[in-house]
N, C-alpha and C positions, 0 to 999 in steps of 0.2 A: 523850787528848782532843785534838781537832783545833783548831789555832789559827786564828782568823779573820784573813784578809788585810786590812791597812789599806786604806782608800779611796785611790785615786789622786788626787793633789793637782794635778798638772800637766796642763794642756791645751795641746797644741802640734801644730798641723796646718798643712799647706800648701794654699792655695786659689788658684784663678784669680780675679784681680781685674777687675771690670767696672764701668763707670759706673752710677750709680743710674738713669739714664734708660733703661737696658736692662732694668730690672726688669719682668717680665711682669705684666699685670693692673693696671698703673699708667698711666693716661692722662696724668696731670700729676704729675710727681715733683718739682716745684720746692720744695714744702714739705719733702719728705724729702731733697732734694738740697742740703742745707746742714748745717753743723755737722760732727760727727765720730761719728755713730751709723750703724752699718752693718746690712745684712741678711745673715744667716747661714743655712745649710741646717738642716733639722730634725734631721739626724743629730748636729749639734753640740749642739743642745739635749739630745738623748738622752744624749750622753756627759757633758755638763756637769752634768746632773741627778743623776748618780751620784757627783759629787765634793763634797767638803766645802769649797766655795769661798765667798768673800765676795760679798755683793750690795750694790749693783748690779754686774753683771758688767762688768769692764773688761779690756782686752787691750793688750799691746804688739803693734804691727803693723809689719812690716819688709818693705821691698822686697827680694825674694829676690835680685835681680840686683845692685843698688847697695848694699844693706845700710843704706839710709837708713831710719830708724824714727820712729815716733810712737806715739800711744796713742788708743784709741777705746772707745766703748761699743757695745752692740747694741740696735737698734731692734726688729727682728722676726726670727723664725726661719722665713722664707718663701722663701729663695733656693734655686735648684736645687742638687743635690748637687755638691760640689767647687767651688762658686762662692760668692764674696761680692760684694755690691754696695756700692760706696763712693760717697759724695758727691764731686763734682768737686773741691772744695777739698781733700779728703783725698788724691785722686790727684795733685794738684799738689804738695802738701807732701811726698809720698813719691817724687816724680819718676817716676810711672808714666805710660806712654804710653796715652792713651785710645783710640788706634786699634788697637794691637797688644796683645792681652790678655796681661798679665804675671802673675807669681805673687807672692803675699805670704804671709808666715808669721805666724800668730797664736798668741800665748801669753797665757794668763790671768795677770793681775797683780793685786796689791792696792796701790792708790795711796793715799797719805795725803791727808787733806782739805786743800785749798788755803786759805791765809790771806792771801796777798799776791801781786800780779802787776803787772808793768809792761808796757804796750803802747806801741809806737812806730808812728805812722802813716807810710805811705810818702809821702804828699802833704800839702801845706798845705791842700788843699781840704777835708780832714777837719776842720780848724780853722775855716775860713772859711765852709763850706757848711752844716754840721750845727748845728741849734739847741741840742740838749741831748745832749752826748756820752755822759753816763753812762746815761741812760735807753735810748738806742739801743744802747749796748754791752750793757746788761743784757738787753735783749730778744734780742739776737743770741746771747748766751751760754746762753740757755735751750735752744738746739739742740746744745749741747756737753755731753758727759758728763765730760770732762776737758780739760786744756790741757797742752801740752808746750813747753818752751823751744825757740825756733827756728821754731815753726809760724807760719803766716800765717792770721789770722782775717779773713774777708771780711765787711764791713759793707754791707748793702744799704739804701738810703734814697732815696726819691723817684725811683726809676728809675736811680740811679747806684750805683757800687760803690767802696768804699773799703777798702784793705788795711792791716791792722795786724799788725806782727810781735810775737810774744811774746818779749820780750828778758830777762825775769827772772820767776821764780816761786818761791814759798816754801811749804812747807819743803823741797821737792825740785824737781828739774828737770821732773818730771811730777806733776800733782796732780789729784785728783778735785774737781769743783766742784758736786757734788750734795749737797743738804742741808747747806750750809755758808755762811758769810758770807765773801765775798772782798773784801778791800780792794784798790783799784787805783790806779795812777798812770799818767799819760800822759807819755812822753818827748817831747822836741821832734821834729817830723817830719823825715824823712831829707832832704828838699829845702828845709829852712828857710833855709839860707844862700843858695841860688839865689833863693828867693822874696824874701828881704830885699834881695838885689842888684837884682832886677828892680823891686822896689818903690821902692828908692832912685833908680833911673834914671828912673822915672816921676814921682817926687815928690822932687826934690832938696832942697827946703826942708821939713823936718819940724818941727812945733811943738815948742818947747823944753820946754814945761811939760806935755807929754802924759801923763807917768807919774803914776799914782795908786795907790790901795790896791787896785786891781782884780786884783792878783796872786792873790787868793784866789778869783776867779771863774773857775775852771778853763776856760780857753780862751774865756771870754765876751768879753773885751776884746781885739780883734785888734791893738791897738797894743803889747801886752806879750807878744807871742809868744816873744820871745827867751829869756826865762827861765821859760817856762810849764812848771810841774810841778804837777799838781793835788793837792789834799789827799786823804787816804785816806778813802773812803766805802764802807761795806759794800754789796755787791751780793748780794741774796738770790737764791740759785739755786733753780730749780724742781725738783720731783721728776721722776724719769725717766719718760717717757711712751713709748707704743708697745707695751709689754707690762706686765702687772701681776703682782705677787707674791702668792702665796697661802700663808699661814702661813710666809712667808720661806723657802720651800723650792721649791714648785712654780711653774714659769713657764708661763703660758698665752699662746701667741702670739696676736697680733691677727688678726682675720679680714679679709681684703681682698676687695674687689669685683673681679669678673672682666669687668665691662662694658668693651667696647672700641668706640670710635667712630673718630675720626681717627687716622691713624698718623703718627709723627714719626721723624726721625733727627737726629743732631747733626752740626754742621760747626764747624770751627775755622779761625781765620786770625790771623796776626800783623800788627799795625799799630803801627809804631814800637817802643816798649818794652813793649807789652802784647799778650797773647794773649786773643782773644775766642772764646767758645764760644756757638754759636747753636743754637737748637732750630728745626727746619725742618718745616713742615707738608708732608707728601708729596702732599697733594691740591691745595693752593693755592700751594705754594712760598713761603709767607710765612715770614720769618725773624724770630726773637725772640732778642735777646741775653740769655743767662741767667747768664753768668759772664764776668769779666774778671780776668786774672792778670798780674802783672809777670813778664816773661821773665827767667829766671835764666840767667846766662852759662854756668854749669857743668852745665846740663841739656840734653844733646844730644838727649834723647828728644823735645823739643818744638821741633825745628827744622822749617822749612817753613811753608807757609800754604795756606789754602783747601782743606783735606782733608775729604772726606766720611767720617763715622765709621761708616757702615753700608753 
């Protein structure tokens, strides 16, 4: 009697990584160009459908050159063969050059459900500008299938960008945030000392009795920023969108429209300590800033300024 071969459990392939804005058939990728859900080719779906893997699908993704890694989910299986489309924030976290197409390795993983995470803003503006940090963070995390320690989460609000680093997650360094309650804390911003110094220089006389019980108001009282660490409050994650599960086995890719109107390309430039990504209308020349990233000193791939991406 012939023995049946066990199903393969490991998916591991090398792909060319391209920005989400290069995805064909998408006139406006700004909604998809956020979070950490990627587009993969149909052949990956075919291979994965024959494996006994956990849903929703999640992957370890590694820069093949630098070996910097993170984790991601899949939004659709509509990319060309041999290519994966990544949100710009993911390309930045992995140290990928958006101009010169580089390669990433994808491996399927099973991540534990997250229970706790600590986020650290880069700038005090996150504290002083945003009215309700938890609601805004919750909305942003709906675009993420998972979070990894060391990644940068980009918050967009009122036309501005705020960067938060994931400095701690439990119960592991990478966790799934789908169908789970995630308790969060905010660590003091990275530039808090400089902000306090500048504030002291502008206001040498600070009211002596300003302290109150507002420590519980997670960033709401700007006078108590020094020791601000918010209480743990559950953030209800949304179900994975972009593809749907049928009987927990079959995955049906979303159908995309192929209508095309105006054509666009991306440009980037460095101003001070930040890198700006612009979406440029080829017909009118109008530029729209769609991303802003802090420049990492150890990322030589992002040196230079004013480069056209197409």
